[in-house]
PANU-739041 format. One record per residue (C-alpha): residue in three letters; x, y, z. Coordinates in Angstrom, 2 decimals. Layout:
<atoms>
+-------+---------+---------+---------+
| selum |      xx |      yy |      zz |
+-------+---------+---------+---------+
|   ALA |       X |       Y |       Z |
...
+-------+---------+---------+---------+
</atoms>
This chain:
<atoms>
+-------+---------+---------+---------+
| selum |      xx |      yy |      zz |
+-------+---------+---------+---------+
|   UNK |   -0.02 |   -0.66 |    0.08 |
|   UNK |    1.23 |    3.32 |   -1.03 |
|   UNK |    0.55 |    6.30 |    0.19 |
|   UNK |   -2.18 |    7.59 |   -1.96 |
|   UNK |   -3.69 |    4.86 |   -1.50 |
|   UNK |   -7.17 |    4.43 |    0.94 |
|   UNK |   -6.39 |    2.06 |    3.11 |
|   UNK |   -8.00 |   -1.44 |    3.56 |
|   UNK |   -9.40 |   -0.30 |    7.02 |
|   UNK |  -10.38 |    2.77 |    7.57 |
|   UNK |  -10.44 |    3.83 |   10.60 |
|   UNK |  -14.20 |    5.92 |    9.84 |
|   UNK |  -15.09 |    2.49 |    9.83 |
|   UNK |  -14.27 |    0.82 |   13.30 |
|   UNK |  -16.44 |   -0.15 |   16.52 |
|   UNK |  -15.82 |   -1.62 |   19.46 |
|   UNK |  -18.43 |   -3.77 |   20.36 |
|   UNK |  -19.01 |   -5.09 |   23.97 |
|   UNK |  -20.83 |   -8.24 |   25.02 |
|   UNK |  -21.64 |   -8.37 |   28.87 |
|   UNK |  -19.57 |  -11.15 |   31.77 |
|   UNK |  -22.25 |  -13.85 |   31.47 |
|   UNK |  -22.07 |  -13.86 |   34.69 |
|   UNK |  -22.21 |  -11.16 |   36.25 |
|   UNK |  -26.25 |  -11.22 |   36.41 |
|   UNK |  -26.70 |   -8.74 |   33.06 |
|   UNK |  -28.79 |  -10.12 |   30.45 |
|   UNK |  -26.61 |  -12.05 |   27.78 |
|   UNK |  -27.74 |  -10.33 |   25.24 |
|   UNK |  -27.19 |   -7.17 |   26.18 |
|   UNK |  -24.31 |   -4.94 |   24.38 |
|   UNK |  -22.42 |   -1.43 |   23.65 |
|   UNK |  -21.17 |   -0.28 |   20.75 |
|   UNK |  -18.71 |    2.88 |   19.97 |
|   UNK |  -17.99 |    4.21 |   16.65 |
|   UNK |  -14.27 |    4.66 |   17.34 |
|   UNK |  -13.23 |    7.69 |   14.99 |
|   UNK |  -17.36 |   10.07 |   16.35 |
|   UNK |  -17.02 |    8.54 |   19.50 |
|   UNK |  -20.96 |    8.07 |   19.31 |
|   UNK |  -22.43 |    4.91 |   21.42 |
|   UNK |  -25.65 |    2.69 |   22.13 |
|   UNK |  -26.63 |   -0.43 |   24.03 |
|   UNK |  -28.40 |   -2.81 |   22.74 |
|   UNK |  -30.47 |   -6.16 |   23.38 |
|   UNK |  -29.69 |   -7.77 |   20.00 |
|   UNK |  -28.02 |   -8.33 |   16.46 |
|   UNK |  -30.53 |   -6.16 |   14.78 |
|   UNK |  -30.14 |   -3.21 |   17.59 |
|   UNK |  -26.19 |   -3.97 |   16.75 |
|   UNK |  -26.33 |   -2.95 |   13.23 |
|   UNK |  -29.31 |   -0.97 |   12.35 |
|   UNK |  -26.86 |    1.26 |   14.80 |
|   UNK |  -23.58 |    0.46 |   12.39 |
|   UNK |  -26.07 |    1.10 |    9.32 |
|   UNK |  -26.56 |    4.41 |   10.86 |
|   UNK |  -23.57 |    5.23 |   11.87 |
|   UNK |  -22.04 |    4.88 |    8.48 |
|   UNK |  -24.51 |    6.29 |    7.06 |
|   UNK |  -24.05 |    9.11 |    8.92 |
|   UNK |  -22.03 |   11.78 |    6.94 |
|   UNK |  -19.92 |   12.94 |    9.33 |
|   UNK |  -17.91 |    9.25 |    9.17 |
|   UNK |  -15.94 |   10.82 |    6.48 |
|   UNK |  -14.69 |   13.47 |    7.35 |
|   UNK |  -10.42 |   14.03 |    6.82 |
|   UNK |   -9.48 |   13.68 |    9.79 |
|   UNK |  -11.08 |   10.54 |    9.59 |
|   UNK |   -9.84 |    9.67 |    7.01 |
|   UNK |   -6.26 |   10.20 |    8.07 |
|   UNK |   -4.44 |    6.67 |    8.74 |
|   UNK |   -3.38 |    7.42 |   12.86 |
|   UNK |    0.93 |    6.28 |   13.38 |
|   UNK |    1.58 |    2.80 |   14.52 |
+-------+---------+---------+---------+
</atoms>
């Protein structure tokens, strides 16, 4: 990949997904997702809610900002 090539995994498409610990007494299907670049986050109870959030964030005009397109140094 050269500097002019777009990143294969652009940071504006990065998410962190957390699941409740199965032995914590919390619903094991409960989780939280956060968009890395924007910081937008939401709790979810099922795959539909999880994927709805991902689709909303990726469809947002803010997800394609110049800052989000930069590659972070390793």
